[in-house]
N, C-alpha and C positions, 0 to 999 in steps of 0.2 A: 088448524096448527099442529105442524110437526114440532117436537122437543129435540134439541141436541143437545146431547152431555159431550163435551168434551173435557177429557183429565188427561192427568201424568199417569203412566204407569207406576205403582209403588214400586213393584219390584223387579223389575224387567230382567230378563235372564244374560248375564252377561256375554257379548260375542265369543269369548274365550270359551263359553261351555259348548258352545252350537257343536254338533257332529261332526267330527272331521274339519275340515279346513284348515284356516289361518291361526295363528296363536302369539300374542302379543305378551313379550317380557320387556318389565318394563326393567333399568340399572338402575332405580331409585328405590332403596330397602323400604321408603316411606307410603311408595303406592302398593296397591293389591296388584298381583300377579308379579311380582318382583322377583329376581334372582340376581345373584352375585355375576357381574358382566364378565371375569377371570372366566367362567362358565363356556364363552360364547365368542370373546373378543380379549386378544393380550391387549390390543393398542393401536398407533399408528405409527407407519415406517415414517421414514426421513421426507418422504414425498404427500404426507397427508392419508393415505392410502392405509384403507382397514387390515390390520393382521390379525385372522381369526385364529381362535386358540385352539380347532382341529382341523383333520380335513375334511370330515364331514360339513362343517360349519360353512368351510370355504367352497366345495362343491354346489353348496346349497345357494348360496351367494352367488355364485359363477353362474348358475342355470337360470336364478330365479324364483328359487324354492326359499328365500331368504331376504331378508332388506335390514340395512340399518334404519331407525328412526330418530327423529328428530322431535321435541315435543317443546311444545310451548305454552306459556302460561302466565295469563294477566287477566284476572277474576275470571275466566273459563281458561279448560286446556285445549290444545289441538295438537293430538297426533301426525304425522306427515314421514312421508319416506324422508330420509336425510336430508337435509339441503333443501326441501321444494317444499315446505310450509313459511311459515312469518319468520325473519330472521329478525333477533334482536339482542343487542349484546347481553343485555339484563336480563331479558324472560325467555330465552331461547337455548336449550342445550340440546349441542349437536352429539351423537354416538350416546342416545339416552337409553334405546332399547334397543331391541330384535325383534323383528316378526319371519317368526316359520311355519313352513306350511307342514300340517302333522298326518293329514291324510295320504296314505300310501298308496290307495285304491284305486284313488284319480287326483287329478291335478288340472289346471286351468290351463292352454292351451299357450306355449311359449311365449307366443307376441299378445297375448291376454293378461298374463301373470302381474305385472305391473299397476293395473288398470283393477285386477281383482283385489290386489292388494290397497290401493287407494280406496275403494269401495268397503273394504273391509275396516279400512283405519276412520273412515266417515261414521260408518257404525259406532266402531269402541268409540271414538269420540262422544257421539252422544249420549250413549249411555255412560261414560265417564263424568258429563254435565248436567245427565238428568233430564235428557230431551228426547224420553221417549213415551209417545201417547199414545193413546184409544176413543174410543167412539162409542154412543149407544145411542140410536133413536127411537121414539117413542111415538104414535100418532095420536090423534086426539083422544082416543078412548083410553090410552096408556099403554097402548099393546105394545109389545117391543117390534120393531121393523128392524132393526139389527140390534144384538147386546152388545158387540165390542167381541173381545177376548184375542186380537192381533197387536202387534208391537211395531209401531209404525215411530221410526225416527226423522229425527229434526230436520233434517238434508233432505228428507223423501215427502216431507209431509203434502207436498201437490198432490199426491198419487192416493193418500189417504181424503183427503177432500173431492178427488175426483170420484173414489169410491163412495163420500156421500152425498155428493151431486145426484148419483143413479139413484138416491131414494127421494131425495127432499127438491125434485126438479120439478118446479109450475106448483109450490107450496110455499107458504109464508112458514117463516122459523123460528122456532125462540131459541136462541144458545143461554147454555149453562155452564156451569163443570169450574174446576179450579186451572184449567186451561183455555178458557172462552176468547181469551183476547185472542188467540190466533183466527179467530174467525173476523179481525180486523183486516187480516194480512192475506186471506182465503175466501173467495165466494164459497157460501154452504147453501145455494139454490137454482144457480144458472144449469143453464144444457152441461151437461161432461162433456 
């Protein structure tokens, strides 16, 4: 019987700290990664359109290397592109932050920038909610088949379980660990 240990990552890397790419800035001073909104946004005009603080931010918003963000919090948090996430008069803040592309050496293709930004926000939201996981697998003799060392984000757990199944196919599996309840929602031993 194989032993599968599913656990929360104790100190996952903040997606803002990834090499190059997107950086999320919250306009809430109580959040990590916050800054004064006036460095980015002056407000809205009479039509509700964002007035960028400078020409650089204006250009980034126009070409999709910056996006205004909404923030929803009701138990857990959800970061989303402005107006696209949960909309609640009490629990959602519009113009809650900005997402800026920081890598001048490479940029996502023009048509894929919004999709890339949404994927980053899923990772950031998972990180902020503590939904980052890993696993290890031991055989009957206690030898490590897989020792973990990855960061798997909550929105993308099916990929983690696909990798787990590549080790456990055809074996009985005993599940343990602080995140063992994930096995209630994902198959741990069938074909990948």
